[in-house]
Steps between C-alpha positions, in 0.01 A plus 500: 500500500585132505372241251476133599424251222554181699125425496466550122247552340422711807765771514505695826601865517593664830432873480646575843762769460860398550440128447680401209616512154610789285274585209752337264484177702119511499494548123742208459258284702210622284696415184566151635131454579403592145769266362320206666224543244228399747211711635534635853358753745665758722385523862581778741420566860568795727702808432401752238406352165557839336864504611737781593461845361855624575768602249648149473157360425470730196808340344368155594163572341679601179692169496177310565321684221775428247517135603123468479490649150767253382310206650137601441408194291616231745370702796147512363518136388632351825414720798139427591463750783645688791311413818558740787389384844389778733290426809447869587178621335608860434836391358321240288276773352806711418674198344194430282513858368870450421421168327351686203826686438702182559303302243525775243879511538581128528227355277370241746245536779570583861262351754480609861415229752420527870673172592720221370189281467339761275824524303499121453149519357615767252800287401269210415305725261796657318765230493445188297540194715750233415340198339420237757686175464294216361580194715408262215731678256785507754464125563494424129809711438692335783423158350647589161 
């Protein structure tokens, strides 16, 4: 897995096997995201959202579980959702079944979208938008 937070508050996760960070690096990124203190969403596309089931993955899942338990309060306060984009209908159905388990474990909802446009619509419903700048207030402040 690889986590890319450059588009924060949209945090992209690449589930393609062999692309990325160790589980310790991923958890360090997660810790940094929580330290920002601002709400965000995870987005994922492609690969297998359920992850590997091999022996190394068992140890990784244990690390994830321990980290999650230590960070449960900020996770539930700041992570608004995981949005998984899957254009394939049968894979989308399977991902929606997995979403129930995911939400129970992590404490925030997992939505499954058919496209990036659908994911954007979900983001607008779960992530508070930044306050729009008031041109009058900006002008008044620049005059002070």
